[in-house]
C-alpha positions as CSV (number, residue, x, y, z in Angstrom):
1,M,-4.8,10.2,-5.0
2,S,-5.1,11.3,-1.3
3,S,-8.2,11.2,0.8
4,Q,-9.8,14.0,2.1
5,K,-9.6,15.5,5.5
6,S,-12.8,15.0,7.5
7,V,-14.3,17.9,8.8
8,L,-16.6,18.5,12.7
9,L,-19.9,20.1,11.8
10,R,-22.3,21.1,14.8
11,F,-25.6,20.8,14.6
12,E,-28.5,22.4,17.0
13,S,-32.2,22.1,17.7
14,K,-35.1,22.3,19.8
15,N,-34.0,18.8,20.9
16,G,-30.6,19.4,21.7
17,Q,-27.1,19.1,20.1
18,F,-25.2,16.8,18.3
19,R,-21.9,16.3,15.9
20,L,-21.1,15.1,12.6
21,T,-17.8,14.0,11.3
22,V,-18.3,14.3,7.5
23,K,-16.3,15.2,4.4
24,P,-16.0,18.4,2.4
25,S,-17.0,16.7,-0.6
26,D,-19.9,15.0,1.0
27,H,-23.4,16.5,-0.7
28,F,-25.7,17.9,2.2
29,T,-28.9,15.3,0.8
30,S,-26.3,12.2,2.0
31,L,-26.3,13.9,5.9
32,L,-30.1,12.9,5.9
33,S,-29.8,9.4,7.6
34,K,-27.0,10.9,10.1
35,I,-29.2,13.2,11.3
36,L,-32.8,11.8,11.4
37,D,-30.2,9.4,14.0
38,N,-30.2,12.3,16.4
39,L,-33.6,13.8,16.1
40,P,-37.0,12.1,17.5
41,K,-38.6,9.3,15.7
42,D,-41.6,11.4,14.7
43,V,-39.8,14.0,12.8
44,D,-41.3,14.5,9.3
45,S,-38.0,14.2,7.5
46,R,-39.4,16.1,5.0
47,S,-39.7,19.4,6.7
48,I,-35.9,19.3,8.2
49,T,-34.3,22.7,7.1
50,L,-30.9,24.1,7.7
51,S,-30.2,27.5,8.8
52,N,-27.1,29.6,9.6
53,K,-28.6,31.6,12.3
54,P,-31.1,30.8,15.1
55,F,-33.4,33.1,14.4
56,G,-33.3,35.5,10.7
57,G,-31.1,33.6,8.9
58,E,-31.2,32.2,5.7
59,D,-33.5,29.0,5.9
60,R,-33.0,26.2,3.1
61,L,-34.6,22.9,3.3
62,L,-32.2,19.9,3.5
63,S,-33.7,18.2,0.6
64,S,-33.8,21.5,-1.6
65,L,-29.7,21.2,-1.7
66,K,-29.2,18.3,-3.9
67,G,-26.0,18.2,-5.6
68,I,-24.3,20.9,-3.3
69,A,-21.3,19.8,-1.4
70,I,-20.6,21.1,2.3
71,E,-17.8,22.8,1.1
72,R,-19.5,24.7,-2.0
73,V,-21.3,26.9,0.6
74,G,-17.9,27.4,2.6
75,L,-18.4,25.4,5.7
76,R,-15.4,24.6,7.8
77,H,-14.1,22.7,10.9
78,G,-16.1,23.6,13.9
79,D,-19.1,25.4,12.4
80,K,-22.5,25.5,13.9
81,L,-25.8,25.0,12.1
82,F,-29.6,25.4,13.3
83,L,-32.2,22.5,12.3
84,K,-36.1,23.3,12.5
85,Y,-38.3,20.8,11.8
86,S,-41.9,19.4,12.3
87,D,-43.4,16.5,13.8
88,Q,-45.0,13.8,11.6
89,P,-49.1,14.0,11.6
90,P,-50.6,11.8,13.3
91,I,-52.8,9.0,11.6
92,N,-55.9,7.2,13.0
93,G,-54.6,8.4,16.7
94,H,-50.7,7.3,16.3
95,S,-47.6,9.0,14.8
96,T,-46.6,6.9,11.6
97,A,-43.6,8.4,9.4
98,V,-43.9,8.2,6.0
99,K,-41.2,6.4,4.3
100,P,-39.9,8.5,1.1
101,T,-40.2,6.6,-2.5
102,S,-38.7,7.8,-5.9
103,S,-41.9,9.0,-6.9
104,Q,-42.6,11.1,-3.6
105,P,-39.5,12.2,-2.6
106,H,-39.0,14.1,1.1
107,N,-39.0,17.3,-0.5
108,S,-37.6,19.7,-3.1
109,S,-38.0,22.7,-4.8
110,N,-40.5,21.3,-7.5
111,R,-43.1,21.1,-4.4
112,L,-45.2,23.9,-3.9
113,D,-48.2,22.0,-1.6
114,G,-46.9,19.2,-0.4
115,L,-47.5,17.2,-3.6
116,P,-44.5,16.7,-6.6
117,V,-44.7,18.9,-9.4
118,L,-44.3,17.7,-12.9
119,R,-41.4,19.4,-15.3
120,T,-44.5,20.2,-17.6
121,E,-47.0,21.6,-15.6
122,D,-46.4,25.7,-14.5
123,R,-44.5,25.9,-12.0
124,T,-45.5,29.9,-11.0
125,V,-48.3,30.8,-8.9
126,A,-50.5,34.2,-7.9
127,L,-49.4,36.2,-5.5
128,P,-50.3,34.4,-2.4
129,A,-52.1,35.9,0.4
130,Q,-49.8,37.2,2.9
131,T,-51.3,36.0,6.9
132,S,-48.3,38.7,8.2
133,P,-46.8,41.6,6.5
134,T,-43.0,40.5,7.8
135,A,-43.9,36.8,6.2
136,T,-41.4,36.2,3.9
137,I,-41.5,33.6,0.8
138,K,-39.2,30.9,0.3
139,N,-37.8,31.0,-3.1
140,P,-40.3,34.2,-4.5
141,W,-38.5,33.3,-8.2
142,E,-39.8,29.9,-8.6
143,V,-43.1,30.7,-6.9
144,I,-44.0,34.6,-7.7
145,Q,-46.0,35.1,-11.3
146,Q,-44.6,38.7,-12.4
147,S,-46.5,40.5,-15.7
148,P,-45.2,39.3,-18.8
149,L,-44.1,42.7,-19.8
150,D,-41.6,41.8,-16.0
151,N,-40.8,38.9,-17.1
152,E,-39.6,40.4,-20.9
153,L,-37.3,43.4,-18.9
154,D,-35.9,40.8,-17.0
155,K,-34.9,39.1,-19.9
156,L,-33.2,42.4,-21.5
157,D,-29.6,43.3,-21.0
158,G,-31.0,46.9,-20.2
159,K,-26.7,48.4,-21.4
160,I,-26.9,51.7,-23.3
161,T,-25.0,51.8,-26.4
162,R,-22.7,54.4,-27.3
163,P,-21.2,54.9,-31.0
164,R,-17.5,55.4,-31.1
165,D,-15.7,59.0,-30.5
166,H,-13.8,59.6,-33.5
167,K,-11.7,62.0,-31.2
168,M,-10.7,59.5,-28.0
169,C,-11.2,56.1,-29.4
170,R,-7.6,55.0,-30.8
171,H,-8.5,51.3,-31.7
172,G,-10.6,50.1,-35.0
173,E,-13.5,49.3,-35.9
174,K,-14.2,46.2,-33.9
175,G,-12.5,47.5,-30.7
176,M,-13.7,48.6,-27.8
177,C,-12.3,51.3,-25.1
178,D,-14.2,53.1,-22.0
179,Y,-15.1,56.1,-24.0
180,C,-17.5,54.0,-26.5
181,M,-18.3,50.9,-24.1
182,P,-21.7,50.4,-23.1
183,L,-23.3,51.7,-20.4
184,E,-24.9,50.3,-17.3
185,P,-28.8,51.3,-17.4
186,Y,-28.2,53.1,-13.6
187,S,-25.2,55.3,-15.1
188,A,-25.5,58.2,-13.5
189,E,-23.7,60.4,-16.6
190,Y,-26.2,59.1,-19.1
191,L,-29.2,60.3,-16.3
192,A,-28.0,63.5,-15.8
193,E,-27.1,63.7,-19.5
194,K,-30.9,63.1,-20.8
195,K,-32.1,65.0,-17.4
196,I,-34.3,61.7,-15.9
197,K,-34.6,62.4,-12.3
198,H,-35.6,59.1,-11.2
199,L,-33.7,55.5,-12.2
200,S,-36.4,53.1,-13.9
201,F,-37.2,50.0,-11.2
202,H,-35.6,47.8,-13.3
203,S,-32.5,49.6,-13.6
204,Y,-32.6,50.2,-10.0
205,L,-32.8,46.3,-9.7
206,R,-29.8,46.3,-11.3
207,K,-27.9,48.5,-9.3
208,I,-28.5,46.6,-6.2
209,N,-28.7,43.1,-7.5
210,S,-25.2,43.7,-8.8
211,S,-23.7,44.4,-5.0
212,T,-26.1,42.2,-3.3
213,N,-25.7,38.7,-5.3
214,K,-22.0,38.2,-7.1
215,P,-23.0,34.8,-9.1
216,E,-18.8,34.8,-9.6
217,L,-18.1,34.0,-6.0
218,K,-21.4,30.7,-6.4
219,S,-22.7,31.8,-3.3
220,S,-25.9,31.6,-2.5
221,Y,-28.7,33.4,-3.9
222,M,-30.4,36.4,-1.7
223,P,-33.7,38.2,-3.5
224,P,-32.2,41.9,-3.2
225,L,-35.4,44.0,-2.6
226,S,-37.1,44.5,1.3
227,E,-40.1,46.4,1.6
228,P,-39.9,48.9,4.2
229,Y,-41.5,48.3,7.3
230,Y,-42.0,50.7,10.8
231,R,-44.3,48.8,12.7
232,V,-43.1,46.5,16.1
233,R,-43.2,42.8,14.9
234,K,-45.5,40.7,16.4
235,D,-43.4,38.0,16.0
236,C,-40.2,39.1,17.9
237,P,-38.1,36.2,18.3
238,A,-36.8,37.4,21.8
239,G,-39.8,35.6,23.7
240,H,-41.3,38.7,25.7
241,Q,-44.6,39.7,26.1
242,P,-45.7,41.7,22.8
243,W,-46.3,45.3,22.2
244,P,-47.2,47.6,24.3
245,E,-46.4,44.9,27.3
246,G,-42.8,44.5,25.8
247,I,-40.3,45.3,23.3
248,C,-36.8,45.1,22.7
249,T,-34.5,46.0,19.7
250,K,-35.1,43.5,17.9
251,C,-38.9,44.2,17.5
252,Q,-39.1,47.9,17.6
253,P,-38.5,49.8,14.2
254,S,-35.6,52.1,13.8
255,A,-35.3,55.7,13.3
256,I,-36.7,56.8,9.6
257,T,-34.7,59.4,7.9
258,L,-36.6,60.7,4.8
259,Q,-34.5,61.1,1.4
260,S,-36.2,61.6,-2.1
261,Q,-36.7,58.0,-3.3
262,P,-33.9,57.4,-6.4
263,Y,-36.6,55.4,-8.7
264,R,-39.9,55.1,-9.8
265,M,-41.9,52.0,-10.4
266,V,-43.8,53.8,-13.6
267,D,-42.0,56.0,-15.7
268,H,-44.9,58.2,-18.3
269,V,-48.3,58.7,-18.0
270,E,-49.3,58.3,-21.9
271,F,-52.9,58.7,-22.5
272,S,-54.2,57.2,-25.7
273,S,-56.5,60.2,-26.6
274,A,-57.0,63.9,-25.5
275,A,-61.4,62.7,-25.5
276,L,-60.2,61.4,-22.3
277,I,-59.5,64.3,-20.5
278,D,-61.6,66.7,-22.2
279,S,-64.9,63.9,-21.2
280,L,-63.3,64.8,-17.3
281,L,-63.3,68.3,-17.9
282,N,-66.6,69.0,-19.7
283,F,-68.0,68.0,-15.9
284,W,-66.4,70.9,-14.3
285,R,-67.4,73.5,-17.2
286,A,-70.5,72.1,-16.9
287,C,-71.1,72.3,-13.0
288,G,-68.3,74.2,-11.6
289,Q,-67.3,71.3,-9.5
290,Q,-64.2,69.0,-9.3
291,R,-64.9,65.2,-10.2
292,V,-62.3,62.0,-9.9
293,G,-62.0,59.0,-12.3
294,F,-60.0,56.0,-12.0
295,L,-57.8,54.9,-14.8
296,Y,-58.1,51.7,-16.8
297,G,-55.2,50.7,-19.1
298,H,-52.2,49.1,-19.4
299,Y,-48.5,48.7,-19.1
300,E,-45.6,48.9,-21.6
301,Q,-42.4,49.3,-22.6
302,Y,-40.8,53.2,-22.3
303,A,-38.1,53.5,-24.6
304,E,-36.8,56.8,-23.8
305,V,-35.8,56.0,-20.1
306,P,-33.3,52.5,-19.6
307,L,-35.5,49.7,-18.9
308,G,-38.8,52.0,-18.7
309,V,-42.2,51.2,-18.2
310,K,-45.4,53.6,-18.8
311,A,-48.9,53.1,-18.3
312,V,-51.1,53.9,-21.1
313,V,-54.8,55.1,-20.2
314,E,-57.4,53.8,-22.3
315,A,-60.6,54.8,-20.4
316,I,-61.3,56.9,-17.2
317,Y,-64.3,55.7,-15.3
318,E,-66.2,57.8,-12.6
319,P,-67.3,55.6,-9.6
320,P,-70.2,57.3,-7.5
321,Q,-69.1,60.6,-5.6
322,I,-70.2,63.9,-4.2
323,D,-68.9,66.4,-5.7
324,E,-67.5,70.0,-4.6
325,I,-66.1,73.2,-5.8
326,D,-63.0,72.3,-3.5
327,G,-62.9,69.0,-3.6
328,C,-64.6,65.4,-3.8
329,T,-65.8,62.6,-1.5
330,L,-65.9,59.4,-3.0
331,N,-69.3,57.1,-2.1
332,D,-69.4,53.2,-1.9
333,W,-68.1,51.9,-5.4
334,E,-70.1,48.5,-4.9
335,N,-69.9,47.4,-8.8
336,E,-66.3,48.0,-8.8
337,K,-65.5,44.4,-9.2
338,E,-67.7,44.3,-12.3
339,V,-65.9,47.3,-14.0
340,D,-62.5,45.6,-13.3
341,E,-64.2,42.6,-14.5
342,V,-65.2,43.9,-17.8
343,A,-61.4,45.8,-18.0
344,R,-59.8,42.4,-17.8
345,L,-61.9,41.2,-20.4
346,C,-60.8,43.8,-22.6
347,G,-57.1,43.3,-21.2
348,L,-57.1,46.7,-19.5
349,E,-56.6,47.2,-15.2
350,K,-56.4,49.8,-13.0
351,V,-53.7,51.7,-13.4
352,G,-54.3,55.0,-11.4
353,V,-56.8,57.5,-10.6
354,I,-56.8,61.5,-11.6
355,F,-59.1,64.1,-10.6
356,T,-59.5,68.0,-10.7
357,D,-58.5,71.3,-9.1
358,L,-59.7,73.7,-11.4
359,I,-60.6,77.0,-10.4
360,D,-61.5,79.7,-13.0
361,A,-59.6,83.1,-13.2
362,G,-62.6,85.3,-13.8
363,N,-61.1,86.7,-16.9
364,G,-63.5,85.4,-19.2
365,D,-61.2,83.8,-21.5
366,G,-60.7,80.2,-20.4
367,S,-57.8,80.7,-17.8
368,V,-57.6,78.7,-14.9
369,V,-55.8,79.9,-11.3
370,C,-52.6,78.2,-10.7
371,K,-52.3,76.6,-7.2
372,R,-50.2,74.2,-7.6
373,H,-46.5,75.9,-8.3
374,I,-42.9,75.6,-6.8
375,D,-43.6,78.0,-3.7
376,S,-46.9,76.1,-2.5
377,Y,-47.5,72.2,-3.0
378,Y,-47.6,69.9,-5.8
379,L,-49.9,67.3,-4.3
380,S,-51.0,68.2,-0.8
381,S,-50.7,66.1,2.6
382,L,-54.3,64.3,1.9
383,E,-54.0,63.9,-1.5
384,I,-50.7,61.8,-0.4
385,V,-52.7,59.6,2.1
386,F,-55.3,59.1,-0.7
387,S,-52.4,58.0,-3.0
388,A,-50.4,56.1,-0.6
389,R,-53.4,53.8,0.4
390,Q,-54.7,53.2,-3.3
391,Q,-51.0,52.4,-3.8
392,A,-51.1,49.6,-0.8
393,R,-54.3,48.4,-2.4
394,H,-52.7,47.3,-5.6
395,P,-49.4,46.1,-5.2
396,K,-46.6,44.7,-7.4
397,P,-45.6,41.3,-7.6
398,T,-42.2,40.1,-8.2
399,K,-40.2,37.3,-7.5
400,W,-36.9,40.1,-6.6
401,S,-38.3,40.6,-3.1
402,D,-38.5,38.2,-0.2
403,T,-42.1,38.8,0.1
404,G,-43.0,39.2,-3.2
405,R,-44.2,42.2,-3.9
406,F,-42.8,45.6,-4.1
407,G,-44.2,49.3,-4.5
408,S,-46.9,49.4,-6.5
409,N,-47.6,50.7,-10.4
410,F,-50.6,52.5,-9.3
411,V,-50.4,56.1,-10.5
412,T,-51.7,59.8,-9.5
413,C,-52.8,62.6,-12.4
414,V,-53.9,65.8,-11.2
415,L,-55.8,68.3,-13.7
416,S,-54.8,72.0,-12.3
417,G,-54.0,75.0,-13.4
418,D,-50.2,75.7,-14.9
419,E,-48.3,79.2,-14.6
420,D,-49.6,80.1,-17.8
421,G,-52.8,80.1,-16.7
422,G,-53.9,76.9,-19.1
423,I,-55.0,73.4,-17.8
424,A,-52.1,71.0,-17.8
425,V,-51.7,67.3,-16.6
426,T,-49.4,66.3,-13.8
427,A,-48.0,62.6,-12.5
428,F,-47.0,61.6,-9.3
429,Q,-46.2,59.0,-6.8
430,V,-45.9,58.3,-4.1
431,S,-42.8,56.8,-2.7
432,N,-42.6,53.2,-0.6
433,S,-41.7,55.1,2.5
434,A,-44.5,57.3,2.5
435,V,-46.6,53.8,2.2
436,E,-45.3,52.5,4.9
437,M,-45.8,55.3,7.4
438,I,-49.2,55.6,6.3
439,R,-49.9,52.2,6.9
440,A,-48.2,52.2,10.3
441,G,-49.8,55.5,11.1
442,I,-47.0,57.4,11.8
443,V,-48.1,60.3,10.0
444,E,-51.4,62.1,9.1
445,P,-52.2,64.9,6.5
446,S,-52.1,68.8,8.1
447,A,-54.7,72.2,7.1
448,D,-51.7,73.2,5.5
449,P,-51.4,71.1,2.5
450,S,-47.9,71.6,1.8
451,V,-46.7,69.8,5.6
452,M,-47.2,66.5,6.7
453,I,-47.9,66.1,10.3
454,V,-45.7,63.5,12.7
455,R,-48.5,61.6,15.1
456,G,-47.4,61.4,18.9
457,E,-47.6,57.9,20.6
458,D,-50.2,60.1,23.0
459,D,-52.5,61.2,20.0
460,D,-55.3,58.9,20.3
461,E,-55.1,58.5,24.5
462,S,-58.9,58.7,24.3
463,I,-59.3,55.7,22.8
464,P,-58.8,52.2,24.6
465,N,-56.0,49.6,23.6
466,S,-54.3,52.1,20.8
467,A,-51.0,52.0,22.0
468,Q,-49.0,52.9,19.1
469,Y,-45.1,53.0,19.0
470,I,-43.9,56.1,16.6
471,P,-39.7,55.9,15.6
472,E,-38.1,58.8,15.5
473,V,-38.4,60.6,11.9
474,F,-36.1,62.6,10.4
475,Y,-35.4,64.6,7.0
476,R,-32.2,66.2,5.6
477,R,-32.6,70.0,3.8
478,I,-29.9,72.4,2.9
479,N,-30.1,75.4,5.5
480,E,-29.2,79.0,4.8
481,Y,-25.6,78.3,4.8
482,G,-26.0,76.3,1.9
483,A,-25.1,73.4,3.9
484,S,-26.6,70.0,4.3
485,V,-28.6,69.4,7.8
486,Q,-30.6,66.7,9.6
487,E,-33.4,67.7,11.6
488,N,-36.3,66.2,13.6
489,A,-39.1,65.9,11.1
490,K,-41.6,66.4,14.4
491,P,-44.3,68.0,14.3
492,S,-44.3,68.6,10.5
493,F,-42.0,68.2,7.9
494,P,-42.4,68.6,3.9
495,V,-44.5,66.6,1.8
496,E,-42.0,66.9,-1.3
497,Y,-39.9,64.3,0.8
498,L,-42.8,61.8,0.4
499,L,-42.9,62.7,-3.8
500,V,-42.5,60.9,-6.6
501,T,-42.5,63.1,-10.4
502,L,-43.5,61.3,-13.9
503,T,-43.9,62.4,-16.8
504,H,-47.0,62.5,-19.1
505,G,-47.7,62.8,-22.9
506,F,-50.5,61.6,-25.6
507,R,-50.2,59.5,-28.2
508,K,-48.5,60.4,-31.6
509,E,-50.8,58.2,-33.1
510,S,-54.0,58.1,-32.1
511,T,-54.8,54.5,-32.1
512,P,-56.7,53.7,-28.5
513,Y,-59.1,50.7,-27.6
514,F,-62.3,52.3,-28.0
515,I,-63.5,54.7,-30.6
516,N,-66.6,56.0,-29.5
517,S,-67.0,58.4,-26.9
518,D,-70.8,59.2,-26.8
519,F,-72.6,57.1,-24.7
520,S,-73.4,58.8,-21.1
521,I,-71.1,58.9,-18.6
522,E,-71.7,56.7,-15.2
523,N,-72.8,58.7,-12.1
524,R,-73.4,62.2,-14.3
525,E,-77.4,62.7,-13.4
526,I,-76.3,66.2,-11.7
527,M,-75.7,67.3,-15.0
528,G,-78.5,65.3,-16.9
529,E,-77.3,62.7,-18.1
530,S,-78.4,59.0,-17.7
531,Q,-77.8,55.2,-18.1
532,D,-80.9,53.7,-19.3
533,L,-82.0,51.1,-21.9
534,K,-83.7,54.0,-24.4
535,V,-80.1,55.3,-24.3
536,V,-78.3,52.5,-25.6
537,A,-81.3,51.6,-27.9
538,K,-80.5,55.1,-29.5
539,K,-76.7,53.8,-29.5
540,L,-77.3,50.6,-30.7
541,G,-79.5,52.0,-33.8
542,V,-82.4,50.0,-32.3
543,T,-86.2,51.2,-32.8
544,R,-89.1,49.1,-32.8
545,D,-89.6,49.3,-36.2
546,K,-85.7,48.1,-37.8
547,I,-82.1,47.7,-35.7
548,D,-79.5,48.5,-37.7
549,A,-77.1,46.2,-36.9
550,E,-74.1,47.6,-38.6
551,K,-74.7,51.0,-36.4
552,G,-74.9,48.9,-33.2
553,M,-71.2,47.2,-34.8
554,R,-69.7,50.3,-34.7
555,S,-71.0,51.9,-31.2
556,I,-70.1,49.2,-29.3
557,S,-66.4,50.1,-29.0
558,D,-67.1,52.4,-25.7
559,F,-66.1,50.9,-21.9
560,H,-69.0,52.8,-20.6
561,L,-71.5,51.2,-22.5
562,L,-69.6,47.9,-22.1
563,C,-69.7,48.3,-17.8
564,F,-73.7,49.4,-18.5
565,L,-73.8,46.2,-20.6
566,H,-72.3,43.7,-18.2
567,G,-74.6,45.3,-15.4
568,M,-77.9,44.3,-17.0
569,D,-76.8,40.6,-16.5
570,I,-78.0,39.3,-19.8
571,L,-75.0,37.9,-22.1
572,G,-73.7,34.8,-21.1
573,K,-69.5,34.9,-20.0
574,D,-68.0,33.8,-23.7
575,E,-70.6,36.4,-25.2
576,E,-69.5,39.2,-22.9
577,A,-65.7,38.1,-23.5
578,L,-66.4,38.1,-27.7
579,L,-68.1,41.3,-27.3
580,C,-65.4,43.2,-25.0
581,R,-62.7,41.6,-27.7
582,M,-64.6,42.9,-30.6
583,A,-65.2,46.4,-28.9
584,C,-61.1,46.4,-28.8
585,T,-60.2,44.8,-32.0
586,H,-62.9,46.4,-34.2
587,D,-62.7,42.6,-36.0
588,I,-65.8,42.5,-38.6
589,A,-66.1,38.7,-38.3
590,E,-66.0,38.9,-34.4
591,G,-69.0,41.4,-35.1
592,F,-71.0,38.8,-37.3
593,Q,-70.3,36.0,-34.7
594,L,-71.7,38.3,-32.1
595,L,-74.9,38.5,-33.9
596,N,-75.7,35.0,-33.9
597,T,-75.5,34.3,-30.7
598,T,-78.6,34.2,-28.5
599,G,-77.9,36.3,-25.5
600,W,-77.3,39.0,-28.2
601,A,-80.5,38.7,-30.1
602,T,-82.0,38.9,-26.4
603,L,-80.5,41.9,-25.8
604,L,-81.9,43.6,-29.1
605,A,-85.4,42.2,-28.1
606,I,-85.3,44.1,-25.2
607,L,-84.0,47.0,-26.7
608,Q,-86.8,46.7,-29.2
609,E,-89.1,46.6,-26.8
610,S,-88.5,49.7,-24.6
611,G,-87.0,51.5,-27.8
612,E,-88.7,55.1,-28.8
613,R,-92.3,54.5,-29.4
614,P,-93.4,56.2,-33.7
615,P,-95.1,59.4,-33.2
616,K,-98.6,58.4,-32.9
617,R,-100.9,60.0,-35.8
618,P,-103.0,63.2,-35.0
619,F,-106.9,62.6,-33.8
620,F,-108.7,64.6,-37.1
621,F,-112.2,65.0,-36.1
622,S,-115.1,67.2,-38.6
623,S,-118.6,68.0,-37.3
624,D,-119.8,68.1,-40.9
625,S,-117.9,64.5,-42.3
626,G,-119.6,61.3,-41.8
627,P,-123.6,60.5,-41.3
628,P,-125.5,62.6,-39.5
629,E,-126.7,59.7,-37.3
630,H,-123.2,59.1,-36.1
631,R,-122.2,62.8,-35.4
632,T,-123.5,62.7,-32.1
633,S,-122.0,59.4,-31.2
634,L,-118.6,60.8,-32.4
635,D,-118.9,64.1,-30.4
636,G,-120.0,62.8,-27.0
637,E,-117.4,60.3,-27.4
638,Q,-114.8,62.9,-28.3
639,L,-115.8,65.0,-25.5
640,A,-115.5,62.0,-22.7
641,K,-111.8,61.7,-23.5
642,R,-110.7,65.3,-23.6
643,F,-112.7,65.2,-20.3
644,K,-110.8,62.1,-19.4
645,A,-107.8,64.2,-20.6
646,A,-108.7,66.8,-18.1
647,S,-109.1,64.6,-15.2
648,L,-107.4,65.8,-11.1
649,R,-107.9,61.9,-10.7
């Protein structure tokens, strides 16, 4: 067997350049000793990183390339690699390199915080806080913790099966041809047939991943998703002064061309019960003012769309707000974290927001004015800014993005009039480009709700140190001749370019988490509704004379009641977890277990003391009854009581 021909590889680091003669069959880890001979002695061998470019390339730890041959990555004679490393931290004032051992290797993909991770431990961690919006994560598929639903959808094949076409198929029952072979989940033919306007997120992910990564070529893996970034990069590798003192083509954002987003993060919004919508509408019916509520629920797979996702709404929480006829103003929501904690104990999370925009038509039949239609707008520019900020607050963790996050599953629902004068629900999301444009301060809402304004760089000249780089923004439209033309978005452009429409509906078989909804809703003092101990006592069947435990167990399944009990801070953590679990599962056994806890007994005792008192026995007095010697004193005592009752003090 003939020996392989050696090749020459060039290495460049911050300390200079050197060359190494290697064989194509050599593994990368076998080059560690040769590389260390050409580097300073205080270099930390665990931090050595190889890259194909000096800046912006694909960085890989040398120790993570264990078992990978040089010829496998396609390196040829004379190719150059760039080295990055850090110095060994000093110990007691002296720089000492730590020798690697078998129990503590130089570095590997199993190391997250400098310590070896055992194979029995869970290697996924929560999404780390990003110190920079452009910071990328090494191997996000190993460290990012996705939702269980995303993990399940990643494992599915997603192919759309088709039956055998008896007219076109010429093969047997076990054969397959172009007319009956399964379709990809992103098939344009299938989407057009089913009138599906947007791809689901996971279908879009399969589509771009098939073009980004090709396993058959055995090339290195690259995360296929990348969030848009329209701000000047502060970590520019060119070495000039940061903006606004300096700018170059590497750090300035490119021109933005707006187009309809081909995918959507959530495909469908499903309300578990129509009573959720009626409860929000009752406020408008009683006061004539608009209302805002946050949606709490969970995400499930949506079978109507290939690899689809739907948001199932189980409860609506109304935060502190100032309601008016034409809109709402949200106040500080001080107990937001507490409400989120109650939802977490119930297995729910914040999935969206809903608000009303209703005007009575004045016909006396309950009809409303249709304000939102194809000739006006569906979501105003101000509402798009609000939705974008909410989506930015709730990013979606995913291992398919180089930053560990991509988009958001947060939805926006509107209760408004339809073309028939009825009240209808519409669901939307804003595009990822819209979220980044609003985060970067490129656009701002307009007085005209159907257009968005592109800001100018000199809009805030009165504010010192407010220099901002606004890139060029374009959008395409069909002109009067039917041709697609590109136009400058300044000074404004239609809001439709920033919207993604969702479908909505109600569950056919209503099996909601919470079966009771007659407890007073929070922050509705303007309607005369209040949440206090007397209302809770009446809800749970607690009076001064008796405690109806069975009624209390049936009535506890109410999200608003659970939030109020959490704010009382009487139950312990285990007791509150049991309470929320019982409220959602309606398990009688857990209800009896809750009755035997000390926290629940304390709560019932407090409610019994503050419950409604029985009516007082009336005082009947007759001047002719009783001994004569007591009549005068009784008359004087009764007169004193009456005079005291009429006292002005």
